[in-house]
TITORTI-313474 format. One record per atom (N, C-alpha, C, O, CB): x, y, z. Coordinates in steps of 0.1 Angstrom, whole numbers, plus 5000, padded with zeros to 4 digits. Glycine has a CB too. Example, Ala and Ser with C-alpha at 12.3 -4.5 7.8 and 13.67 -1.06 7.14 Angstrom:
// TITORTI-313474
513249435078512349555078513249675078514249675085511349555090512849785071513749895071512950005079513450115080514149945057
END
This chain:
// TITORTI-313474
474453224953475553214961475153184974475853104979476253324960474553214980473853224996473053034995472552985004472053414998473152994986472552854986473452744990473252654998472052824973475152804981476652744979476852764993477352664997477852824968476752845000477452895007476852845025477552855035477553055001475352785024475052765031475552565031476252505040473752835032475052515021475852425017477152405019477652305024475752435009477552485015479452535027479652425040480052315044479352755040478952595045478352515063477552435069477452435082478052575072476752365059475952275066476652155066476152065073474652255060477952115058478752065053480252025062481051925062478852135043480152145068481752155076480852125089481452065098482752345076479552165089479352135109478551995110477851955119478152295120478751915094478451755095478851685107480051665109479051675084478051645115479451545126479851455116479251395107478751445142481751455123482151355124482251215129482451225141482551375124482151095125482251015138483451005142484551045138481650895137483050905153484850925160485050765155484350685151485150965184486150765158487150655162488550655173489350745177487650625150488450565175489350535187491050485180490950405171488550385197492250535182493350625176494550575188494850655197492850825176495050465189495950455195497250455181497250405170495650325204498550595191499850635179501150575186501450605198500250845175501550515181502950445184503250395191503850415201503850475186502750275185503250105195503650065190503049995181502449995201504750065192505949995192505749845179504549805180506049945210506549765170505049625168507049565166507249455160503049625148508749665171509749565175510149495184509249425185510449585174510749465191511149465206513249335205513849225204509249345218513349485206513649585214512949695201513349675189515549595220512149785201511749925191512550035182511950145181511250025200513750035174514150105165513150245164511950245163514150015153514150335166512950455164511550415157510450385163513650565155511650425142510650385135509450265138508350275142511350365125509950215136509450065148508050075148507549975152510050085168506950185145505950225156504350275142504450345132506750395169503250195148502450205138501150335150501150405160501750005132500050265136498750355143497850285139497550255127498350515139497050255151495350175148494650295154494550345165494849995158493950315140492650365142491450255142491650155136492450475132490350275148488950165153488050245153488150345161488750095168487050215145485750205149484950195160484950075164485350135145484150305168484050225187483150125183482150105176483150325203484250075192482449875199483849775180483749715169478149955186484149785183484649715169484949575178485349545189486349795160484449505166485249365171484649285155483749285147484349275191486349205157486149115146486249175132485749085124485049065148486549285126486349405121487549385110488749415114486249545132487249335094487949345082488949455087488449565091486949375068490749435086491549575085492849585075493649505070491949615099492749705075492849795062494749815072494849845084491349975058495849795063497449765066497849875057497649845045498149605062498550025059498650095052499950075052500450015061498250205052500750115037502450135046502250275032501550275022504549945043503450405039503550555031504150535021504750425019504350665037504150645012505050655002506150695003506650655013504750704995507150774994507850865001509650864993510350974994507750815017510050784987510950704978511750624985513050634983511750784970511250554994512050425005512850555017513450505026513750284994512850725016513850765018512350885030512550885042515050815003511750925027510951025036509450955040509050845036510651165026508651035046506750995043506650955064507450925072506350755027505550975065505050905078503650865074502750885066505051015093504350775086502550705091501250795092500150745096502450645109501450915089500850965098500451065088499751165093501451005111500651075072499751055060499650985056500450915049499751085052498150975061497350875056495650975052494550915050497250745071495651175051494451165043493151195044492751295049494251075041492851135041491151075052491450935048490450905041488951145046491950875048491350695041491450685063490450625067493250525024492150715073491350605086490050655091489550585100492350595101489250765086487950795080487150775079486150775086487750815075487250735068487150645054486750555056485550555054488150615046487250435060487750245065486850255075485850185074489550185073487150345086486150305098485150355097484350285103486350315111484650435093482650465083482450355080481250305082482250565066483550255072482650135061482850035068482949925063483050105044483150045083483249895085485449825093485949725098482649815063485649905091487549825090487849855096487549975096488649845081488849825108489949905109491149975104491549915093490249875113491850055107492950105099494050105108494150145120492750265092495250025097496250025105497550145095497350155083496649855109498850215102499250285090500350305101500450345112498450415081501450225087502750205101503950295098503950405091503650025102504850255104506350345098507050205094506650085094507650465113508150265091509350135085510750265090510750385094509150075061512050165088513050285087512850305076511850245072514550275090513550365068514350415058516250395054517250375061514050555060516050435034516950525033517350585031516950645022517250535032518550635036519850535036520350515046521550505044520850555029519850505061519550465068520350285076521350255082518250475063518850225068518950075062518750055046518750135036517749995070518749925047518849965027517749825026517649755036521049935016517049815015516249795013515349695014514149705012516449835007516149555019515649445027514949475034513749455035516449375033516049585043515849575060514049655064513249645073517549705070514449755047512649825043512049625052512049555062511949865014511549635036510149485031510349405047509349335051510949325011511949415057511849325069510749395083510049325090513649315075510749575086510649625093509149605088508449575098511349735095508249605073507149585067506649505076505849525085507049545054507449385073506749235076507049215092506649125099507549085066507749335095506849245111506249345121505949355133508249145124506049425109504749525115503749495115503049515125504449625109503049395098502349285101502149175108501049145112502349245095503649075111503248985123502649115136501749065143504948875130502949215138502449245146500449235148499549175154503149345147500649345140499149325132498249195140497549185150499549265113498649105129498348965133498448905143497648815146498748905127499648955154499148875167498148955184497648915194500848805174498549135176497549205188496049275181495449365186498549345196495549195167494549335164493049295170491949345172494349385143493549205171491949155178491749285191490749365192491948945187492849275201492549385207492049545209491649615218493149375208492249565197491749695188490449655175490249715164493349755178489749535183488349545177488749495155488049525145487749765181490349405155490249385141489949195139489449135148491849455134490249125127490248965125491348965122491749065116489348875114492248865126494048905122493648825108494248845098495848815134492448725109493248625096491748735079490848705071492848325101492448875084491748885075492349055072491749155076490048835079493749065063494349145069494049205047493849125038496049105080494149345047494049445031495349465033495549515044493049605029496749445024497249535025497249565014497049515003498249525031497949795020497449845013498949925006499749905015496149915020499449965000500150095002500650224991501250134984501350045007500850314985500850374976502550444975502750524985499650474976503350424967503950534959505450364962505450264955504050784969506250374971507150304974506650244984507350164991508150354975505050264989504050145000503350064990502749964992502650235013503450144973503050044961503949944961503449834959503050114946504949954962506249804959506749734967507549654965507649824953505949764984506149744996504649604994504549484992506049905007504249644994502749634999502549524991501849434996501749754997502949514978502649374965503749214962503749104958502849454948504749344970506049254976505649184986505549064982507449334982505149194998504849175007503649055000503948935002504749305016502849064995502449024995501748874978500848814972501949125003503848914976504348774965504848684970504648574972505148794954506148784972506848694980506548694997506348785005508348724976506448494996506148455009506848485017506548545027505948345011508648435010509248465024509348495039509948445049509548495022508348665034508548785046507848725052508448655060508348945046506648705051505748695061505748565068505548565080504648725057505948445061506748335071507648325074507948205072506948235070508848405080509448425085508848475095509048415106510148465080507948595098507448675111506648555113506648515125506448855109505748445103504448345111503648375108502848295112504148355125503048455100502348535093501948425083502848365079503048645088500248375078499648325069499348415057498348485057498748275074500548385045499448525037498248485029497748555019500248625026497848325036496248295037495748415043494948475034495948165046495848475054494648605059495048675049493948715048494748705074495548715042495848845036494648805022494748755011497948875031493748865029492148875017492848955006492948884996490248995024493549095006493149204996494749264995495349305004491849335002495149254980496049374982496449454972496749394962497149344987496549644974495749744968497649834965498149914973494049834982498249824956499449964953498549974946497749914939501049974948499350144952498750244941500150374936501050444941497150344950499450334922500650394911502350384923503250434931499950634906501850294915503950254920504750224905504150184895504250044932505550244906507050184891507250114893507050024885508350224887507850074909509049994909508249754910508649664917510050094929507149784900506549594905507949514891508149394887503549534898508449594889509149504880510849604876511449654866507749464862511149614887512449684895513749714879514249814874513349514912513849554875515149634863514449684853514949784848516249534855513149634848512149784832511249894843510149914840509949674815511849954854512150094851513150204853513150324852511350134855514550074856515850124856516250104843517350144839516750074867515550044836515950034817515450174814516150244806514849874806514350224818512850274810514150394814514750444805510650264817514350424830514850544834516150604824516250724819515450504849516850494823518250474820519050464806520250464804518350364825517250474796517150494784516950644782517550714774516050414779516250664789515450844789516550934790516851024782514250894804517250914804518551014802519151024790519151114781519750984810520050874790521350834779520550964767521151074765521450614770518950904761518150944747518651134753519751184751515650874744517951164759517551304762519151364763519051484760516551324777520951304767521551374772520751454783520351564782522251434763520451324798520151404807521651334817522351234814518351394812521851444830522351364837521651284849520751334855523151414839522451094852521650984862521151124867521251244865522750864875520050994877519551064892521351014900522250944898517550944901521051104909522551044920522250954926523150874928523151124932520550904933519850824937518950754937517950754944519850844942519550664921517750644915517650484917518450434924517450694895516550394909516650314914517050224914516550134921516250304914518650204903519550124910520650124925521450064932520250124899519850244923521150304945520650194951521150094954520450504960519250274951518450244962518250104959517650064969517150334963518350004952517649824956518549764955518449644957516549734945519949834952521049794960522349764948523349704951520549654970521949804937523349774926523449734916523949774905524149694929522749584923523249474917521449374910520649304916524249384931521449404896520949254889519949184898518749194900522349124886521049094904519949034910519249084923518149034926520348924911519649174930518449234941517549264929516549194927518949384952517949344924516349424911515549364916514649394924516249394890515849204908514749114909514149114915513049154915514649024908514849044924514648974939512949084943511749064943516549004954513849204947512749314950511749374938511049474941513649424956511649334928510049334923508649244924508249134929510149324909508449304921506949164928506949054916507448944918504849234929506649084909506349044894507248884890506748804882506949194883508548894897509348784901508348644904508048544899510248844915507948724919507348614924506048554923505748464931507548634933505348594915504548544910503448434902502848454891504748584910503348324911503348194903502048114907502048084919504648104906501448084902500247964908500547934919501747944923500247824902499347874929499247754938499947824952499847764963500247614931501047984950501348054961499448074972499448044984502148214955498748104966497748124975497948294978497648354988497948024988498548374965498748464972497648554963497148524952500448514974497248694973495448754973494748814956495248884947495348924988493648774956493548894948494049064951493649114962492048884947494949154944495049284936493749384928492749354920495849234926494149464932492749594931494249714929494449794938491249634952495349684915496249784914496149954909496749974899497049714906495550064914495550164913496750264906497850244911495350174923496750354895497350414888496750504885495550514884497850364881498250624881497050754871497250694861498250634857497550944868495850694852496150694838497350764827497650714817495050734835497950884832498250984822499550984825500351044818497651134822500050914837501350844843502150754834501950634836501050744855503250784822503750644816504050534825503450434826504950664808505450564833506050464839504950354846504950234846506950524849503850494857503350354867501850314860500950284868503050414888501550314852500550254835501350134834501150034840500650384817502550164823503450064826503649974840503149864840504350124822504049994846503949884857502549854862502749734860504749934870501849854865500249824866499949754857499149654859499249934864500549774844499849624834500549574833500349464829499349614820502149614837502649444839502249384849502449264847503949404840501849414861502249364875501149294868501449194863502349434891499449354866498049284858498449184854498149074858497549354845499349204844499549094831499848954843499048854844501349144817501148964851501948864857500448794863500048694857503348914871499848834872498548824882497648714875497048614880497648984885497548754866496248724860497148544850496648434852495548914846498148574842499148454838499548404850500648354850500348494829498848404860499048264870498048244875498048124880500048264881496748334877495348294875495248334892495048254901494848114868495548484894495048564905493848664904493948774898496248654910493248634906491948774901492948924906493648954916489848764913492448994895493849144897492449234887492049214876496349114884492149304895491149454887492749624886493549694892489149514907492249614873493549744868492849894870491949944863494049734848493249924875492450014877493050224867493950304871492449984895492750244863493050394855492650464865491450444868492150444840493150544871492450654871492650794865493850834865492250664880491650874860491750994852491451124856490551174863491050984843492251164852492551344855492251354867491251404874491551474846493751254872494751344887496251344887496751364876494551274903496851324896498451294899498551184909497751124916499351424904499951194907500651094921500751134932501451114942502051064922499451214930499851264951498051264952497351214962500951514957497651324941496251344941495451254941494251274943495851424933495951104938495050954935495250924949494550834954495750824924496150984955496850904968495451004981494650964988499350954970495951144978495351204986493551144984493051074992495751374983492951194971491151154973490951054978489751034981490251134963492150924979491450784986490450764998490750695008492450694991489150824997488650745003487050875008486250875017489950665016487450974991486551074987485251024983485350994971487151134977483651004987482950964986482350954966481850864959482351034997482751074964482751074951483951014944483751024932482551204948485050954946486150964940485950804930485850694936487650984952485850804916485450684912486650614912486350504907484850684900488150614917489050524921488250474931487650364930490550574925488050564945487450444959486150384962485750314971487650484972485350454947484250344948484450224946484050134952483350354941485650224930485950084932486450014934486549904928485750034929487350054947488450024959487449944967487749854974489150164968486049994966485349914981484349784975483949684981483950054992484049844958484049764954484649554950484049454949483949844950486349594949487049494952487349424966487749304968488049524947487049524975487149514987486349404994486749315002486849614990485049444987484049364994483849204989483649104996482849454992483949204972484049094970485548974972485448854969483649114959487049054978487448984978487648924992488448834996488249024972486648994998485948965013485048865015485048795025485049065019484348845007483748745005484248585001483648475003482948794998484848594997485648484995486548415002487148314997486248514987
END
């Protein structure tokens, strides 16, 4: 027990490498309250690849501060880490949310060199609702094009445990489940969140926009192995990307949950983290 206690004390006493943090930087002009982002840089950063993180929360909640271990993990590996906020449902619609994220990417592209980042090596990542937004931004090039950001400057996309890469599919699955089991439908489910219009459901689905020759970056699709919906959606997105010739890794994280797979990203003993950094090493060589 004494040896274990000593190890714990040593671990807690281990020095944490400093990082430069700039918070609540506006990315729109004029900015709304949630149109702000945070930048974490290693000391002396110069021309480093940039991780752009999109939080989850069902497009209704969540905050850029919900990053757990990620800033420290990525800055220690030689990345600049950016975490963005965006406006939320029901105050704005889904299209506005996606455009907010694209505006934040544009700010990063235009200004990240001032914080030690390389605007031509962007890595777009997100968890849950943020996974849908990350995958859509990296496949539907209209959003970044409208902001003057070349999709070619995005070197990798990492959606984490998303269930809405194919919105019509998740709506059909959920509504079949409610109907079959005699359950009441969600009061504000995916059908309503995405506009209650089948054309919009399709348009907000990353799988709709995957095609050869668009310059879609490599994908690392991380999902919880024990979650049937996110597993099916990850496999669906992976299959569509492969058919279009886009490099993709679909990684099933075992013995974890929707929230834990996100919280554990950055832990040195986490298998998903190890696989993620291997993916990033390969993606940045191209």
